[in-house]
C-alpha positions, 0 to 999 in steps of 0.5 A: 375836285379834291372835295369830291374825292374825299366825299367819295372816299367817305361814302365808300367806307362801310360802317363797322359790324359789331358782334352784338348787333343781332341781339334782340332778333330771331329767325324762323328757318324752314328746311329747303329740300322738304319743308313738310318733313321737318317743322321750322327751326328757330334761332334767337340772338341774345347777349352775343350768343345764339339760342335755339328754342324748341318744344320738348316732347317730354311730359309736360310739354315745355319750351327748352332752349339750347344755347350755342357756346361760342359767340356769333360772328357778324360780317356785312354779308353773313352771321356765323356761329358754332362753326357749322351755321352760316346765315346769308344776310342778303338771301336770308338763307341758312347753311348748316354744315354737317360733315360732307353734307350741307343743309339749306334753310329759307329763313324769315326774321322774327321778333323773339316774342313772336317765336315764343308765341308760335311755340306756345301755340304749338304746345296748346295744339299738341295738348288738345290732341 
């Protein structure tokens, strides 16, 4: 009986969550209220920080990267960054607090290389218009 109690105790302990564990992963997020109004937003996790790559509409078209200054914080249920962004790891939903308003996004996990390719194809399509 004592051994069963110890086994239950060990099984109930969750593994610690580490700050850089999302590094090398990315998110593609679509605005929940109106996916057609805004295109997808992309987020990459690199070196403990979040980077938002996007196509800059200046000439020539290029992929720019906005780096959020604060490190992202990981818990078992969420990832948060820049005091406004909270990604629910279970539902894959991103909440962005903007004062009194919170915008919701549906997200998919994507490889950084896949996100890069998507943005490059977007530039190609814009250049052929």
